[in-house]
Every structure is written in structure tokens, then in C-alpha cells.
PASEDREN-863340 format. One record per residue (C-alpha): x, y, z; residue in three letters; residue number from 0. Coordinates in steps of 0.02 Angstrom, whole numbers, plus 50000, padded with zeros to 5 digits. Layout:
c1=X&c2=Y&c3=Z&code=ala&pos=NUM
...
//
This chain:
c1=50204&c2=45751&c3=46430&code=unk&pos=0
c1=50272&c2=45594&c3=46552&code=unk&pos=1
c1=50235&c2=45608&c3=46724&code=unk&pos=2
c1=50395&c2=45594&c3=46822&code=unk&pos=3
c1=50368&c2=45475&c3=46969&code=unk&pos=4
c1=50491&c2=45476&c3=47140&code=unk&pos=5
c1=50513&c2=45303&c3=47106&code=unk&pos=6
c1=50588&c2=45332&c3=46939&code=unk&pos=7
c1=50699&c2=45454&c3=46988&code=unk&pos=8
c1=50773&c2=45338&c3=47123&code=unk&pos=9
c1=50773&c2=45204&c3=47017&code=unk&pos=10
c1=50896&c2=45294&c3=46887&code=unk&pos=11
c1=51010&c2=45353&c3=47053&code=unk&pos=12
c1=51013&c2=45161&c3=47124&code=unk&pos=13
c1=51108&c2=45124&c3=46946&code=unk&pos=14
c1=51241&c2=45219&c3=47006&code=unk&pos=15
c1=51376&c2=45140&c3=47126&code=unk&pos=16
c1=51489&c2=45251&c3=47214&code=unk&pos=17
c1=51664&c2=45197&c3=47186&code=unk&pos=18
c1=51724&c2=45253&c3=47361&code=unk&pos=19
c1=51569&c2=45197&c3=47462&code=unk&pos=20
c1=51535&c2=45026&c3=47332&code=unk&pos=21
c1=51359&c2=45042&c3=47339&code=unk&pos=22
c1=51220&c2=45167&c3=47277&code=unk&pos=23
c1=51208&c2=45330&c3=47352&code=unk&pos=24
c1=51015&c2=45293&c3=47429&code=unk&pos=25
c1=51099&c2=45131&c3=47502&code=unk&pos=26
c1=51244&c2=45230&c3=47583&code=unk&pos=27
c1=51122&c2=45353&c3=47656&code=unk&pos=28
c1=51191&c2=45498&c3=47562&code=unk&pos=29
c1=51018&c2=45569&c3=47483&code=unk&pos=30
c1=50966&c2=45698&c3=47592&code=unk&pos=31
c1=50822&c2=45763&c3=47486&code=unk&pos=32
c1=50726&c2=45734&c3=47328&code=unk&pos=33
c1=50610&c2=45856&c3=47242&code=unk&pos=34
c1=50504&c2=45816&c3=47078&code=unk&pos=35
c1=50400&c2=45981&c3=47031&code=unk&pos=36
c1=50345&c2=45946&c3=46831&code=unk&pos=37
c1=50481&c2=45902&c3=46729&code=unk&pos=38
c1=50595&c2=45962&c3=46869&code=unk&pos=39
c1=50714&c2=45865&c3=46971&code=unk&pos=40
c1=50825&c2=45932&c3=47118&code=unk&pos=41
c1=50907&c2=45807&c3=47235&code=unk&pos=42
c1=51034&c2=45854&c3=47385&code=unk&pos=43
c1=51170&c2=45735&c3=47399&code=unk&pos=44
c1=51285&c2=45725&c3=47574&code=unk&pos=45
c1=51438&c2=45639&c3=47583&code=unk&pos=46
c1=51501&c2=45577&c3=47730&code=unk&pos=47
c1=51703&c2=45606&c3=47669&code=unk&pos=48
c1=51795&c2=45749&c3=47600&code=unk&pos=49
c1=51786&c2=45736&c3=47401&code=unk&pos=50
c1=51836&c2=45895&c3=47337&code=unk&pos=51
c1=51918&c2=45823&c3=47164&code=unk&pos=52
c1=51765&c2=45705&c3=47150&code=unk&pos=53
c1=51632&c2=45817&c3=47152&code=unk&pos=54
c1=51617&c2=45854&c3=46972&code=unk&pos=55
c1=51647&c2=45668&c3=46927&code=unk&pos=56
c1=51491&c2=45640&c3=47033&code=unk&pos=57
c1=51380&c2=45772&c3=46979&code=unk&pos=58
c1=51422&c2=45730&c3=46800&code=unk&pos=59
c1=51378&c2=45544&c3=46831&code=unk&pos=60
c1=51219&c2=45584&c3=46931&code=unk&pos=61
c1=51171&c2=45714&c3=46806&code=unk&pos=62
c1=51176&c2=45558&c3=46658&code=unk&pos=63
c1=51073&c2=45456&c3=46759&code=unk&pos=64
c1=50934&c2=45559&c3=46788&code=unk&pos=65
c1=50933&c2=45625&c3=46613&code=unk&pos=66
c1=50896&c2=45456&c3=46569&code=unk&pos=67
c1=50723&c2=45452&c3=46658&code=unk&pos=68
c1=50572&c2=45504&c3=46558&code=unk&pos=69
c1=50523&c2=45672&c3=46526&code=unk&pos=70
c1=50663&c2=45728&c3=46644&code=unk&pos=71
c1=50690&c2=45934&c3=46597&code=unk&pos=72
c1=50787&c2=46032&c3=46725&code=unk&pos=73
c1=50914&c2=45939&c3=46843&code=unk&pos=74
c1=50977&c2=46015&c3=47005&code=unk&pos=75
c1=51091&c2=45939&c3=47095&code=unk&pos=76
c1=51173&c2=46005&c3=47253&code=unk&pos=77
c1=51319&c2=45907&c3=47323&code=unk&pos=78
c1=51404&c2=45940&c3=47500&code=unk&pos=79
c1=51532&c2=45836&c3=47620&code=unk&pos=80
c1=51498&c2=45820&c3=47819&code=unk&pos=81
c1=51622&c2=45715&c3=47913&code=unk&pos=82
c1=51543&c2=45654&c3=48079&code=unk&pos=83
c1=51635&c2=45558&c3=48233&code=unk&pos=84
c1=51612&c2=45382&c3=48209&code=unk&pos=85
c1=51606&c2=45257&c3=48358&code=unk&pos=86
c1=51768&c2=45197&c3=48438&code=unk&pos=87
c1=51799&c2=45062&c3=48572&code=unk&pos=88
c1=51696&c2=45019&c3=48703&code=unk&pos=89
c1=51721&c2=45154&c3=48869&code=unk&pos=90
c1=51820&c2=45265&c3=48765&code=unk&pos=91
c1=51741&c2=45447&c3=48707&code=unk&pos=92
c1=51817&c2=45557&c3=48553&code=unk&pos=93
c1=51981&c2=45670&c3=48618&code=unk&pos=94
c1=51899&c2=45846&c3=48621&code=unk&pos=95
c1=51957&c2=45932&c3=48455&code=unk&pos=96
c1=51939&c2=45765&c3=48352&code=unk&pos=97
c1=51808&c2=45683&c3=48280&code=unk&pos=98
c1=51893&c2=45534&c3=48209&code=unk&pos=99
c1=52076&c2=45453&c3=48236&code=unk&pos=100
c1=52152&c2=45347&c3=48109&code=unk&pos=101
c1=52297&c2=45235&c3=48163&code=unk&pos=102
c1=52417&c2=45185&c3=48007&code=unk&pos=103
c1=52501&c2=45037&c3=48059&code=unk&pos=104
c1=52632&c2=44903&c3=48007&code=unk&pos=105
c1=52715&c2=44740&c3=48047&code=unk&pos=106
c1=52874&c2=44785&c3=48018&code=unk&pos=107
c1=53000&c2=44948&c3=47965&code=unk&pos=108
c1=53040&c2=44980&c3=47798&code=unk&pos=109
c1=52864&c2=44954&c3=47702&code=unk&pos=110
c1=52863&c2=45160&c3=47692&code=unk&pos=111
c1=52719&c2=45175&c3=47816&code=unk&pos=112
c1=52773&c2=45348&c3=47885&code=unk&pos=113
c1=52804&c2=45415&c3=47699&code=unk&pos=114
c1=52603&c2=45355&c3=47664&code=unk&pos=115
c1=52557&c2=45424&c3=47849&code=unk&pos=116
c1=52608&c2=45610&c3=47790&code=unk&pos=117
c1=52522&c2=45579&c3=47618&code=unk&pos=118
c1=52383&c2=45510&c3=47664&code=unk&pos=119
c1=52359&c2=45662&c3=47793&code=unk&pos=120
c1=52402&c2=45808&c3=47644&code=unk&pos=121
c1=52288&c2=45711&c3=47534&code=unk&pos=122
c1=52144&c2=45711&c3=47666&code=unk&pos=123
c1=52164&c2=45909&c3=47681&code=unk&pos=124
c1=52171&c2=45930&c3=47499&code=unk&pos=125
c1=51994&c2=45842&c3=47478&code=unk&pos=126
c1=51938&c2=45964&c3=47593&code=unk&pos=127
c1=51948&c2=45883&c3=47799&code=unk&pos=128
c1=52039&c2=45971&c3=47930&code=unk&pos=129
c1=52173&c2=45854&c3=47982&code=unk&pos=130
c1=52306&c2=45813&c3=48113&code=unk&pos=131
c1=52460&c2=45711&c3=48108&code=unk&pos=132
c1=52531&c2=45632&c3=48272&code=unk&pos=133
c1=52701&c2=45549&c3=48252&code=unk&pos=134
c1=52700&c2=45402&c3=48372&code=unk&pos=135
c1=52863&c2=45348&c3=48359&code=unk&pos=136
c1=52972&c2=45398&c3=48495&code=unk&pos=137
c1=53113&c2=45327&c3=48453&code=unk&pos=138
c1=53123&c2=45363&c3=48294&code=unk&pos=139
c1=53020&c2=45525&c3=48250&code=unk&pos=140
c1=53008&c2=45567&c3=48071&code=unk&pos=141
c1=52880&c2=45662&c3=48031&code=unk&pos=142
c1=52952&c2=45830&c3=48072&code=unk&pos=143
c1=53085&c2=45815&c3=47915&code=unk&pos=144
c1=52949&c2=45733&c3=47824&code=unk&pos=145
c1=52829&c2=45890&c3=47849&code=unk&pos=146
c1=52993&c2=46036&c3=47838&code=unk&pos=147
c1=52953&c2=46081&c3=48000&code=unk&pos=148
c1=53075&c2=46097&c3=48152&code=unk&pos=149
c1=53021&c2=46243&c3=48263&code=unk&pos=150
c1=52958&c2=46192&c3=48430&code=unk&pos=151
c1=52779&c2=46211&c3=48478&code=unk&pos=152
c1=52704&c2=46361&c3=48584&code=unk&pos=153
c1=52630&c2=46335&c3=48751&code=unk&pos=154
c1=52502&c2=46469&c3=48775&code=unk&pos=155
c1=52498&c2=46380&c3=49004&code=unk&pos=156
c1=52654&c2=46280&c3=49021&code=unk&pos=157
c1=52547&c2=46144&c3=49023&code=unk&pos=158
c1=52493&c2=46107&c3=48853&code=unk&pos=159
c1=52549&c2=46128&c3=48664&code=unk&pos=160
c1=52480&c2=46193&c3=48510&code=unk&pos=161
c1=52514&c2=46095&c3=48348&code=unk&pos=162
c1=52642&c2=46148&c3=48243&code=unk&pos=163
c1=52564&c2=46187&c3=48067&code=unk&pos=164
c1=52644&c2=46143&c3=47905&code=unk&pos=165
c1=52569&c2=46125&c3=47735&code=unk&pos=166
c1=52405&c2=46165&c3=47806&code=unk&pos=167
c1=52414&c2=45995&c3=47905&code=unk&pos=168
c1=52407&c2=46025&c3=48122&code=unk&pos=169
c1=52549&c2=45906&c3=48185&code=unk&pos=170
c1=52634&c2=45844&c3=48338&code=unk&pos=171
c1=52793&c2=45746&c3=48370&code=unk&pos=172
c1=52926&c2=45718&c3=48492&code=unk&pos=173
c1=53053&c2=45771&c3=48357&code=unk&pos=174
c1=52995&c2=45951&c3=48400&code=unk&pos=175
c1=53050&c2=45948&c3=48565&code=unk&pos=176
c1=53203&c2=45868&c3=48553&code=unk&pos=177
c1=53370&c2=45899&c3=48447&code=unk&pos=178
c1=53355&c2=45782&c3=48275&code=unk&pos=179
c1=53517&c2=45666&c3=48329&code=unk&pos=180
c1=53487&c2=45649&c3=48509&code=unk&pos=181
c1=53421&c2=45467&c3=48543&code=unk&pos=182
c1=53269&c2=45435&c3=48647&code=unk&pos=183
c1=53354&c2=45317&c3=48787&code=unk&pos=184
c1=53185&c2=45271&c3=48880&code=unk&pos=185
c1=53105&c2=45109&c3=48944&code=unk&pos=186
c1=52934&c2=45057&c3=48875&code=unk&pos=187
c1=52825&c2=45143&c3=48990&code=unk&pos=188
c1=52892&c2=45323&c3=48974&code=unk&pos=189
c1=52869&c2=45294&c3=48781&code=unk&pos=190
c1=52694&c2=45261&c3=48807&code=unk&pos=191
c1=52672&c2=45388&c3=48932&code=unk&pos=192
c1=52753&c2=45511&c3=48809&code=unk&pos=193
c1=52630&c2=45465&c3=48677&code=unk&pos=194
c1=52498&c2=45497&c3=48798&code=unk&pos=195
c1=52542&c2=45670&c3=48833&code=unk&pos=196
c1=52570&c2=45712&c3=48643&code=unk&pos=197
c1=52389&c2=45661&c3=48605&code=unk&pos=198
c1=52312&c2=45713&c3=48731&code=unk&pos=199
c1=52382&c2=45900&c3=48801&code=unk&pos=200
c1=52418&c2=45948&c3=48619&code=unk&pos=201
c1=52253&c2=46070&c3=48570&code=unk&pos=202
c1=52206&c2=46000&c3=48434&code=unk&pos=203
c1=52072&c2=46107&c3=48334&code=unk&pos=204
c1=51908&c2=46052&c3=48265&code=unk&pos=205
c1=52000&c2=45924&c3=48174&code=unk&pos=206
c1=51887&c2=45803&c3=48046&code=unk&pos=207
c1=52022&c2=45661&c3=48062&code=unk&pos=208
c1=52195&c2=45646&c3=48150&code=unk&pos=209
c1=52311&c2=45518&c3=48075&code=unk&pos=210
c1=52422&c2=45430&c3=48195&code=unk&pos=211
c1=52582&c2=45365&c3=48100&code=unk&pos=212
c1=52625&c2=45205&c3=48234&code=unk&pos=213
c1=52802&c2=45131&c3=48256&code=unk&pos=214
c1=52811&c2=44967&c3=48180&code=unk&pos=215
c1=52776&c2=44801&c3=48284&code=unk&pos=216
c1=52627&c2=44767&c3=48399&code=unk&pos=217
c1=52708&c2=44804&c3=48563&code=unk&pos=218
c1=52687&c2=44933&c3=48702&code=unk&pos=219
c1=52638&c2=45082&c3=48574&code=unk&pos=220
c1=52520&c2=44997&c3=48496&code=unk&pos=221
c1=52426&c2=44904&c3=48653&code=unk&pos=222
c1=52420&c2=45096&c3=48739&code=unk&pos=223
c1=52326&c2=45159&c3=48568&code=unk&pos=224
c1=52221&c2=44997&c3=48590&code=unk&pos=225
c1=52171&c2=45009&c3=48741&code=unk&pos=226
c1=52169&c2=45199&c3=48774&code=unk&pos=227
c1=52158&c2=45306&c3=48637&code=unk&pos=228
c1=51992&c2=45318&c3=48544&code=unk&pos=229
c1=52028&c2=45259&c3=48368&code=unk&pos=230
c1=51884&c2=45256&c3=48233&code=unk&pos=231
c1=51989&c2=45155&c3=48118&code=unk&pos=232
c1=52167&c2=45083&c3=48067&code=unk&pos=233
c1=52257&c2=45082&c3=47902&code=unk&pos=234
c1=52383&c2=44924&c3=47857&code=unk&pos=235
c1=52538&c2=44978&c3=47752&code=unk&pos=236
c1=52640&c2=44826&c3=47668&code=unk&pos=237
c1=52736&c2=44784&c3=47541&code=unk&pos=238
c1=52715&c2=44620&c3=47417&code=unk&pos=239
c1=52848&c2=44535&c3=47490&code=unk&pos=240
c1=52796&c2=44374&c3=47606&code=unk&pos=241
c1=52894&c2=44425&c3=47743&code=unk&pos=242
c1=52805&c2=44594&c3=47778&code=unk&pos=243
c1=52618&c2=44530&c3=47727&code=unk&pos=244
c1=52660&c2=44397&c3=47878&code=unk&pos=245
c1=52712&c2=44553&c3=48006&code=unk&pos=246
c1=52569&c2=44652&c3=47932&code=unk&pos=247
c1=52447&c2=44515&c3=47973&code=unk&pos=248
c1=52489&c2=44525&c3=48146&code=unk&pos=249
c1=52444&c2=44691&c3=48138&code=unk&pos=250
c1=52274&c2=44679&c3=48063&code=unk&pos=251
c1=52246&c2=44532&c3=48190&code=unk&pos=252
c1=52294&c2=44664&c3=48337&code=unk&pos=253
c1=52167&c2=44774&c3=48301&code=unk&pos=254
c1=52018&c2=44642&c3=48262&code=unk&pos=255
c1=52078&c2=44577&c3=48429&code=unk&pos=256
c1=52059&c2=44758&c3=48521&code=unk&pos=257
c1=51887&c2=44787&c3=48410&code=unk&pos=258
c1=51969&c2=44924&c3=48305&code=unk&pos=259
c1=51895&c2=44921&c3=48114&code=unk&pos=260
c1=52028&c2=44906&c3=47993&code=unk&pos=261
c1=51962&c2=45029&c3=47857&code=unk&pos=262
c1=52089&c2=44918&c3=47737&code=unk&pos=263
c1=52271&c2=44880&c3=47667&code=unk&pos=264
c1=52371&c2=44989&c3=47561&code=unk&pos=265
c1=52516&c2=44901&c3=47458&code=unk&pos=266
c1=52656&c2=45010&c3=47461&code=unk&pos=267
c1=52830&c2=44987&c3=47325&code=unk&pos=268
c1=52694&c2=44885&c3=47227&code=unk&pos=269
c1=52814&c2=44896&c3=47070&code=unk&pos=270
c1=52960&c2=44984&c3=47008&code=unk&pos=271
c1=52951&c2=45089&c3=46833&code=unk&pos=272
c1=53120&c2=45112&c3=46761&code=unk&pos=273
c1=53129&c2=45305&c3=46733&code=unk&pos=274
c1=53263&c2=45275&c3=46584&code=unk&pos=275
c1=53154&c2=45144&c3=46500&code=unk&pos=276
c1=52987&c2=45160&c3=46554&code=unk&pos=277
c1=53010&c2=44941&c3=46601&code=unk&pos=278
c1=52899&c2=44921&c3=46758&code=unk&pos=279
c1=52963&c2=44769&c3=46878&code=unk&pos=280
c1=52883&c2=44675&c3=47018&code=unk&pos=281
c1=53035&c2=44674&c3=47132&code=unk&pos=282
c1=52934&c2=44646&c3=47290&code=unk&pos=283
c1=52846&c2=44512&c3=47212&code=unk&pos=284
c1=52658&c2=44563&c3=47137&code=unk&pos=285
c1=52476&c2=44538&c3=47221&code=unk&pos=286
c1=52523&c2=44500&c3=47412&code=unk&pos=287
c1=52422&c2=44659&c3=47452&code=unk&pos=288
c1=52250&c2=44597&c3=47391&code=unk&pos=289
c1=52278&c2=44439&c3=47436&code=unk&pos=290
c1=52284&c2=44496&c3=47601&code=unk&pos=291
c1=52137&c2=44605&c3=47603&code=unk&pos=292
c1=52033&c2=44475&c3=47519&code=unk&pos=293
c1=52085&c2=44336&c3=47650&code=unk&pos=294
c1=52051&c2=44446&c3=47783&code=unk&pos=295
c1=51881&c2=44505&c3=47738&code=unk&pos=296
c1=51943&c2=44677&c3=47703&code=unk&pos=297
c1=51955&c2=44819&c3=47586&code=unk&pos=298
c1=52105&c2=44833&c3=47461&code=unk&pos=299
c1=52131&c2=45039&c3=47448&code=unk&pos=300
c1=52275&c2=45037&c3=47337&code=unk&pos=301
c1=52433&c2=45007&c3=47278&code=unk&pos=302
c1=52592&c2=45136&c3=47252&code=unk&pos=303
c1=52737&c2=45127&c3=47154&code=unk&pos=304
c1=52924&c2=45108&c3=47211&code=unk&pos=305
c1=52968&c2=45273&c3=47128&code=unk&pos=306
c1=53123&c2=45384&c3=47185&code=unk&pos=307
c1=53027&c2=45557&c3=47173&code=unk&pos=308
c1=52932&c2=45494&c3=47338&code=unk&pos=309
c1=53094&c2=45483&c3=47443&code=unk&pos=310
c1=53158&c2=45622&c3=47352&code=unk&pos=311
c1=53015&c2=45739&c3=47397&code=unk&pos=312
c1=52984&c2=45692&c3=47579&code=unk&pos=313
c1=53174&c2=45699&c3=47625&code=unk&pos=314
c1=53153&c2=45879&c3=47556&code=unk&pos=315
c1=53010&c2=45916&c3=47660&code=unk&pos=316
c1=52871&c2=45921&c3=47537&code=unk&pos=317
c1=52791&c2=45734&c3=47499&code=unk&pos=318
c1=52723&c2=45712&c3=47347&code=unk&pos=319
c1=52543&c2=45750&c3=47361&code=unk&pos=320
c1=52595&c2=45942&c3=47400&code=unk&pos=321
c1=52764&c2=45958&c3=47286&code=unk&pos=322
c1=52673&c2=45873&c3=47125&code=unk&pos=323
c1=52488&c2=45901&c3=47159&code=unk&pos=324
c1=52441&c2=45835&c3=46988&code=unk&pos=325
c1=52554&c2=45685&c3=46944&code=unk&pos=326
c1=52475&c2=45532&c3=46944&code=unk&pos=327
c1=52557&c2=45464&c3=47116&code=unk&pos=328
c1=52497&c2=45609&c3=47198&code=unk&pos=329
c1=52304&c2=45553&c3=47112&code=unk&pos=330
c1=52355&c2=45386&c3=47199&code=unk&pos=331
c1=52361&c2=45435&c3=47368&code=unk&pos=332
c1=52208&c2=45548&c3=47360&code=unk&pos=333
c1=52123&c2=45390&c3=47287&code=unk&pos=334
c1=52165&c2=45298&c3=47420&code=unk&pos=335
c1=52114&c2=45433&c3=47571&code=unk&pos=336
c1=51956&c2=45454&c3=47482&code=unk&pos=337
c1=51928&c2=45254&c3=47494&code=unk&pos=338
c1=51989&c2=45251&c3=47677&code=unk&pos=339
c1=51884&c2=45406&c3=47725&code=unk&pos=340
c1=51720&c2=45328&c3=47646&code=unk&pos=341
c1=51741&c2=45171&c3=47728&code=unk&pos=342
c1=51748&c2=45250&c3=47880&code=unk&pos=343
c1=51575&c2=45361&c3=47846&code=unk&pos=344
c1=51478&c2=45175&c3=47831&code=unk&pos=345
c1=51531&c2=45146&c3=48013&code=unk&pos=346
c1=51421&c2=45196&c3=48154&code=unk&pos=347
c1=51381&c2=45366&c3=48219&code=unk&pos=348
c1=51478&c2=45408&c3=48397&code=unk&pos=349
c1=51335&c2=45460&c3=48511&code=unk&pos=350
c1=51435&c2=45464&c3=48668&code=unk&pos=351
c1=51454&c2=45647&c3=48671&code=unk&pos=352
c1=51251&c2=45671&c3=48692&code=unk&pos=353
c1=51257&c2=45556&c3=48850&code=unk&pos=354
c1=51268&c2=45666&c3=49019&code=unk&pos=355
c1=51410&c2=45611&c3=49131&code=unk&pos=356
c1=51341&c2=45530&c3=49277&code=unk&pos=357
c1=51426&c2=45560&c3=49464&code=unk&pos=358
c1=51374&c2=45478&c3=49613&code=unk&pos=359
c1=51422&c2=45577&c3=49784&code=unk&pos=360
c1=51387&c2=45536&c3=49963&code=unk&pos=361
c1=51263&c2=45655&c3=50039&code=unk&pos=362
//
């Protein structure tokens, strides 16, 4: 009988490259326990991102790898996810009740950023995370309609707000506090103050991720977010069109300047497939998103099609991930969400909550 060594088991595990982490589980520090007793091998894997839809596939892949080790009989695999708080900008601490803030941004309007943000938030929720969504577009809030919510948030103490719950998602938007057709005729300082109040005065409840749907551009709102809000990472949404890519690059460089890691680029409206004949056409160009990601050395998270169902379902208050959870498009959103969360899981852990506050007093 061949004696199983720990080294042989580790070598087998290193042969599996996780598609989301893009490295093996040992290098990613996801292997928490390894036991070898006779012909029995037991491993404990802890992912740093939600992966409810990936667990069976990962377990099967690991079992297949371990079965190649000579002498292995019984294989026991324990798989779990644990999401922690990751580093933010220097001098800032995570918000109470929020482990990680992810900003979803675009350089220009009309690229489907808000639709992408709400579907990614819902995808992370379906994968097993506790998720919130903040609509940071004060002038043109759209998330209440996209989430099918129009109720006013409750205020238990007259000072703070409870998030509105829709499709299992905690959300907050200026759109919950005003009439849908009321224009916000405010100057920049009022807008940034309103954003900070919405963010900090909302009683977020034990969130793994808070997705912030930013307005397009690189103005006051984006600057406030990058300087005063503890952001763990950003996702850039663009279309393949040259004009959109040009503006998206500005957004990407803005986050680089303020030391917010860019988790990756999402190419929306990548191609259109005719609902009658099935012909695929790249209306806005082809391959712009991957080229931009490669040029700036950030991950390319994935492409999304131009599909009428995405628009129809979001307008009705049931985004695609909820309306058609088993569809190909919903699967694409979930893949992108897992890639972004996995990328974030590789970043440094935030230890700020472990350090005491130092107060200097005159005695």
C-alpha cells in the first residue's frame, strides 16, 4: 500500500487553478486545514468571497485532483466562505455595519452602469453575501424604480434611516425621499452633503458588501467618495465604443490617483443577438473592454450583451438576476460578481478596528 504524504496532496491541489482567484487555493491562502490519516484525506477550504453557485463545481474539481494521488481512498472536503473587511484609503475606517464598499462607476452616462450595479448587487446576494446598494446619483436616482420600491424609509429616532429592503437587498436612495418627478435643483456642495448623509445616516445591517452606484463622470460626488468614504475597490463599466472607453479611462485613472484599487472592467452592450434570427452583431465595436483592461493592467471581469430583456425587466422593478435567475444573462452577472469579489478577497485585510482610538487631553 502506498503511503500518502502531505506533499503529494499539496502538489495535487496546486494543480487546480481557481477560475475566480486565478491562482491555486494554497497560494491564495484558502486551504485552512489538511489532514492525512492512512488512505483518508480531509481538507478544509475557506473562500474569501461568496460562491454558492460554485461550491459543487469546486468540490468536484478538488475531489478529482485528490483522486489522482496514489493510495487515496476516502476524500472529505469541507467548503465554506468567510468575507472580511479589506483595506481602504489611508486615514479612513470602515463604516459601522459595512465590511466593504465597492464603487461602480463609468466615465459617461448611457453605458448601463446603474443596471449593471443593481444586477451585480443582487448576484452577490444570491451567491450568499449580505449586500446593500446606495444610489449615489442625487440628480437622477434610478434604483428605486429598478428595485420596484417606492416606500419611504423608516426613521426610528428621527435622525437615522433604516434601509429599504427589496429582493433581499438593503438599499438607500434620495429617490425614496422625494417624488419621482421632482428635480433636484441643488449646487455641488448640497449634493455631496446629501450623499454623505445618505451613506452615514443609514443603519446598514451587517453588510459584507455595500455597492455604490455612482453618477457618471469624475466630479464632486466622485471626489467626495474617494476622499471621505472608505472604499475597498471600484468596478468600471463601459461599452466597446471608443468614446465610452475614453471616458472610462478617466474614471479608472481617478481611482488610481486616490489609491482605490480597481477590481476590474465590465464591458456592457458587448454585442446584440437578434431575437428573430439569432444573428450576433457588435453594434458599438468589439473588444474595447478587454483591451482597456490589458492596457491598464487591471482584470477584465466580463462582457454583457445588449438584450431587450435586461431593459424590460429592470424597468418593471425585477432585474434580470431576479426575473430570470437560471438564464444565461443572470449567469453572466453572477460570474462577474464572483470575479470581482474574489479579486477583492486577495487584497490586504483591514485591521483598523483592532487599534484603539488615541485621545489627548489636557490635565
